[in-house]
N, C-alpha and C positions, 0 to 999 in steps of 0.2 A: 382898471383899464386897459392894460396890455391881452388879455381875454378879450375882448373887447375888442380890439384892433386885429386879432390874426384873426377874427373871425366874421372880420369884415370879408363880400367875396372877392372885395381886388386888393387882398393883400398877397403884399410876394412872401414870401420863406429866407427870398434869401439875406442874406449876412447886409447884405448896401440899408437895408431898411434898418438898423442891428442903434441906430443913434434914438431911435425911436421909443426902444425899452427904455423903463429907468433900470439900476442896478439893480442889485439884492444885495443886501447887506442884514446880515448872522449881531442881530442887537441882547446883549445878556444883559440880564437883571442881576447885579449883585445879590440885592439883599432876598429872589424868592430860593424855599426854604431846598429847592433840588439844589440847586447852585452851589449855596452854602453847606450842604452834606458834604459835594461832588470836593469841594476845596478841605471841607477837615480829612476825607480820606484822605486824599492825599498828604497831608498837611502830617500824618498821625503818620504813613511809612515815607522810607525814602526811592522805592519806588513802587508804581500806580500799578495796585494790583489789577488781572483780570478784568476783574467783574465790573469796579471803578473806569476802566478803559468804558468796556460795554457799555454800560448805561449815559457816558459822555459821546458816542458814538452814536448810538439811541437816539439820545435828544440831539444831536448834527443832522442824522439823518430823517428823522420824523420831522423839525424843520425847512427843511430841503422840499419833502412833500406835501408840507403846507402851502410852501415860496414858488410850484410850479412846477 
């Protein structure tokens, strides 16, 4: 819906109309295998490894991209 509103000819790019657009939320499914694996990796070590941080960052960045 947000994309349709932005593409309208009368659409104003001002922040004054930001109330019309919904706020984006990130929902995490705690039962997804990827999230379970991240939790397991964090619990196994006292300090999260660089690889674990990279995977979490990649998941977050891909969620940002798909949200627009």
